[in-house]
N, C-alpha and C positions, 0 to 999 in steps of 0.2 A: 503496499501496499501504501503512496504518497500522497503527502501532506504539503504544501506551499503557500508561505506567508502570504500576501496582497499588501502589506505594511511591510516595509521592513525595518521599520525601528522595531523592533521586536523589545529594546532593556528602557523600558518604558512604561509608566505608570497608565490603564484602561482610563482612558477619555470616556464619555457619554456615547462612542461609537467602538467602543470598542475592539479588537482586531481580531480576522475573519481571515481564519484557515481554506484553503481550495482543499480537498480533498479527492482526489486518483487512489485508480486500481495499477496495479504494475503492469498491465497493457494501458494504457493513458487514461481510461473507459471513465469519465468524472461520474464521481460518486455526489456530492454535495461540499455547500462548505460547511462552517462550524464554527461560529461566532460567539469570543468568550468578550464579556460585558463585564462592567462593575456589579451588577443587580441577576445577573442572568445568567444561561450558556444557553444554544442554541445550535440545532441542529437542522439545517436547511438540507431537505433528499435533492438532486435531482438540481433542478433550476430554478426551486421554491425561494419565492424571493423573502429579504431576510423581515420577520416581520409576522409571516407566517407560518413559521416552520414549529417543530418542538421544542414548546421551550419551558427549563425548571432552572428554578433557582441554585445556586449553590448548597445549599444545606442541604436540598434533592439531589443534585449529583454526588454526591459526598457518602450520603447516603448510602445508595445505591449500588458506590466502589462498596463499603464496608461491609451491601452485600451479597455480596459478586467477594468479594474474599474470605466472608466466614462459605460461603458454598464452597470454599474447592477447599479450603479447610476442613470441610466437613468430608469432603470427595477424596482426598488425598488418606485422611484419618483411617477410612470404608474400606479404601485398596489397602494401607499396608495390615489391617486388621482380616481382611482374607491373605494375606500374601502369611502372616504366620499362622494363620489358621493352618492354614495346607499342609505349611510348614512341619505344625504338632499331630498332624494326621498322619505325615503317612512315616514316622518314625513308628507310632502304633502300629498300623497295617502290617508295618516290618515284625514286630515281634507278637504282633498274632500269627504272620507267617508263618514265624519258626517252628 
């Protein structure tokens, strides 16, 4: 995935307009714009105009990331538990067969 900054002034405090990123697939297919503002984040899929995209405030976005991170931790723990259970089951099966 390619992400391009429309405004080259990266080291700045966000003003009223914020900063907008062009987002493309690796094959140069345009996915949309991601706009970061002081009060909200907006995803404008495809050719959606700014103001008509999906908008969330920063707290909602951070809560979403926390939720995704928690799900990844749960998934990793479950996978680890399955591996551990499989390791314990194999020696027991060998002892029973001996």
